[in-house]
N, C-alpha and C positions, 0 to 999 in steps of 0.2 A: 504494500499499498504506501508506504514510503518513499520507496521506487519511481511510484506512477505519478504522485504530488511534484518529485523532483521534477522528471521531466516535462510533467506539464510545465511547469514553474520555468522550464527552460521556454518551452512553445512560445510559454505567453512572454514572455522576454525577447525572443527574438520576432514577434510580433510584432511589439510595441516600438520596435528598434525600424520593422518595416514601413510600419505606420509613419514615423519620423521622415524619415529621410525621403516617402515617396509626398510626406505634405511639404518639404524645403523642395525639393523639384518639381511638387506643383506652383511654388510657388518663384521662382527660377521662369518657371516653365510662364506664368502670367505676364513676368518681368517681360519674355525675353516678346512674345505675343506685342505687347503692348508698342513697345520698340519697334519692332517689325511693324507694324498697324500703319506707324507716323510715319518711318520710312516711309512705303507704301504711298500716306498722303504726301509725305511732301513730293515725288516722284511725279505721282498725278499729276499733280499741280503744273510741273516741269515742263510736263508733255501736254497737257491744255496749255501751257503758254507757247508751250511754239509750235502748235499748230496755229494757234489765233494766229503769229506772226507769221508763217507760211504762208496762212488765204491772205491775208495781208499783201504780199511780196506777189501771189498769184495775182489777187485781184490788180495790181500794178501795170505785170506784165504786158506788153504789149501785145494785140491783136491779130 
């Protein structure tokens, strides 16, 4: 019986450690996601600005 409790205690400890590690990874992944989303918005804005400039240049081209 004592051995079963020791084994269970070990497993619970391992599970708690795993949960803590996964929680930390989730925080890091959320932070990375926010950074990537911000970069995506910034690049989308740059693409839109370039598109608008190209359209203006195309309009100015002689027929």
